[in-house]
C-alpha positions as CSV (number, residue, x, y, z in Angstrom):
1,M,14.5,-54.4,101.2
2,S,13.9,-56.1,98.3
3,D,16.5,-57.5,95.3
4,Y,15.5,-56.4,93.1
5,P,16.5,-52.4,91.5
6,P,13.5,-49.7,92.4
7,V,13.0,-49.5,88.6
8,V,12.9,-52.3,86.3
9,A,11.3,-52.2,82.3
10,M,10.1,-55.1,80.7
11,A,12.5,-56.8,80.4
12,E,12.9,-57.3,84.3
13,M,9.5,-57.9,84.7
14,T,9.5,-61.4,82.4
15,S,12.7,-62.7,84.1
16,M,10.5,-60.8,87.8
17,L,7.5,-62.2,86.9
18,G,8.3,-65.7,85.1
19,I,6.2,-64.5,81.9
20,S,6.9,-64.0,78.1
21,R,7.0,-60.6,77.2
22,S,3.6,-61.5,74.9
23,R,2.0,-62.4,78.1
24,L,3.2,-58.7,79.6
25,V,2.2,-57.1,76.8
26,Q,-1.3,-58.6,77.8
27,L,-0.9,-57.9,81.7
28,L,-0.7,-54.0,80.5
29,V,-3.7,-53.7,79.1
30,T,-5.3,-54.5,82.3
31,S,-6.9,-52.3,85.0
32,E,-5.0,-54.8,87.6
33,F,-1.2,-53.8,86.3
34,P,0.2,-51.4,87.6
35,N,0.9,-47.6,85.7
36,P,4.5,-46.9,84.7
37,I,6.1,-44.2,86.4
38,A,7.4,-43.2,83.2
39,T,8.3,-42.9,80.0
40,L,11.6,-42.8,79.2
41,T,13.8,-42.7,74.9
42,V,14.2,-45.5,75.9
43,G,11.0,-46.8,77.1
44,R,8.8,-47.1,79.6
45,I,10.1,-47.8,83.8
46,W,7.2,-49.2,86.6
47,S,8.5,-49.0,90.2
48,T,9.8,-52.3,91.6
49,K,7.6,-52.0,94.7
50,D,4.4,-51.8,92.5
51,V,5.4,-54.7,90.4
52,E,5.8,-56.7,93.9
53,A,2.5,-56.0,94.6
54,Y,0.9,-57.2,91.5
55,A,2.7,-60.7,92.0
56,Q,1.5,-60.4,95.2
57,Q,-2.1,-59.3,94.9
58,T,-2.5,-62.2,92.2
59,G,-0.4,-65.0,93.7
60,R,2.9,-65.0,90.8
61,T,6.0,-66.4,92.6
62,L,8.4,-63.8,92.3
63,Q,11.9,-65.2,90.3
64,P,15.6,-64.2,91.0
65,L,17.0,-62.1,88.4
66,P,19.8,-63.1,86.6
67,V,23.4,-61.8,87.4
68,R,24.7,-59.3,84.5
């Protein structure tokens, strides 16, 4: 079971992947990055499992999310 919530937004993904927001924006336009599962009023959200799979496929180490 994942230590992350079932869905994440851009802020959580930058923390998970250990990258800046500008780098994440660059990755979002690549064909390898998963598509968002929904677009809400507050922005896009992604399946955590999809982001975790992307990290594994690209050799990225996931970082723990900060406790809020």
